[in-house]
C-alpha positions as CSV (number, residue, x, y, z in Angstrom):
1,M,135.8,139.3,89.9
2,I,132.4,137.4,90.4
3,F,131.1,140.9,91.0
4,I,131.7,142.1,87.4
5,I,130.0,138.2,86.4
6,C,127.3,139.1,88.5
7,S,126.5,142.1,86.9
8,I,126.8,140.9,84.1
9,F,124.3,138.4,84.3
10,V,121.5,141.3,86.3
11,I,121.9,143.8,82.7
12,I,121.3,140.0,80.8
13,I,118.0,139.5,83.3
14,F,116.6,143.0,82.6
15,M,117.3,143.4,78.6
16,E,113.4,144.3,77.5
17,K,112.3,142.0,75.0
18,G,110.2,141.5,72.3
19,R,109.0,141.3,68.8
20,V,108.7,142.4,65.5
21,H,107.0,141.5,62.6
22,L,108.2,142.9,58.9
23,R,106.7,143.0,55.3
24,V,109.3,144.7,53.3
25,R,108.3,145.3,49.7
26,G,111.0,146.5,47.3
27,F,113.3,144.0,44.9
28,V,113.0,141.3,47.4
29,Q,113.2,138.2,46.2
30,G,115.9,136.6,44.1
31,V,118.4,138.8,46.2
32,F,119.3,136.2,49.3
33,F,117.0,138.3,51.1
34,R,115.9,134.9,53.4
35,A,118.9,133.5,53.5
36,S,121.2,136.6,54.7
37,T,118.2,137.7,56.9
38,R,118.8,134.0,59.1
39,D,122.0,134.5,59.5
40,M,121.8,138.0,60.2
41,A,119.1,137.1,62.9
42,C,121.3,134.3,64.2
43,G,124.2,136.1,64.3
44,L,122.2,139.0,66.5
45,G,120.6,136.4,68.7
46,L,117.1,136.2,67.3
47,T,114.5,133.7,67.0
48,G,111.7,133.6,64.6
49,W,111.2,133.0,61.0
50,V,111.4,134.7,57.4
51,R,109.8,133.5,54.0
52,N,108.9,134.7,50.4
53,M,105.1,135.6,49.7
54,P,103.1,135.9,46.6
55,D,103.0,139.3,46.0
56,G,107.0,139.7,45.9
57,S,107.5,141.0,49.1
58,V,108.7,138.9,52.3
59,E,107.9,138.9,56.0
60,A,109.9,138.0,59.2
61,V,108.7,137.5,62.5
62,F,112.1,138.4,64.8
63,E,112.0,137.7,68.6
64,G,114.8,138.6,71.3
65,T,115.8,141.8,72.8
66,E,114.9,145.2,72.0
67,D,118.5,146.1,71.2
68,M,118.8,143.0,68.9
69,L,115.2,143.9,67.4
70,K,115.9,147.8,66.2
71,I,119.5,145.9,64.7
72,A,117.4,143.7,63.0
73,V,114.5,146.3,61.8
74,A,117.8,148.3,60.3
75,W,118.6,145.8,58.6
76,C,116.2,145.1,56.4
77,H,115.5,148.2,55.4
78,K,118.7,147.4,53.5
79,G,119.0,144.0,52.9
80,P,121.8,142.4,51.1
81,P,123.6,143.3,48.3
82,G,120.9,143.7,45.3
83,A,118.3,144.1,46.9
84,R,116.6,147.5,46.5
85,V,113.6,147.8,49.7
86,S,111.4,150.7,48.3
87,N,109.3,150.1,51.7
88,I,108.7,148.2,55.8
89,D,105.8,147.7,56.9
90,E,106.6,147.1,61.1
91,N,105.0,145.6,64.1
92,W,105.9,145.7,67.1
93,L,104.2,143.4,69.8
94,G,104.5,141.5,72.6
95,Y,107.6,138.7,73.5
96,T,106.1,135.3,73.3
97,G,109.0,133.2,73.2
98,E,107.3,130.4,71.4
99,F,110.3,130.0,68.2
100,S,113.7,127.7,69.8
101,D,116.0,129.1,66.5
102,F,115.8,131.6,63.4
103,E,114.4,129.5,60.2
104,V,113.5,130.0,56.2
105,K,109.9,129.4,55.5
106,Y,109.1,127.8,52.4
107,G,105.7,128.2,50.9
108,F,102.7,130.9,51.8
109,G,100.8,129.4,54.0
């Protein structure tokens, strides 16, 4: 039993972490995109933030394991029911660890 616990611990330690910055375009405001993104990110154990932009897009930054980041990006390509995503700009970056949770930001600054 101890061996299994240690093996799982080792796997978690060596999982590659990263960061991805997204700009999601389409019909993505007024359809609970931010709240749904927060719920999805929290469920995946990701940290970061999401906010509406003045041009009608949604911007998000996620940090966590690369596997979970890929799931989050795939989810953002569809979004919540009612959203119609037309394009996503993805910028993959190095992990910084600057976030302690995932939040919805208000305002554009």
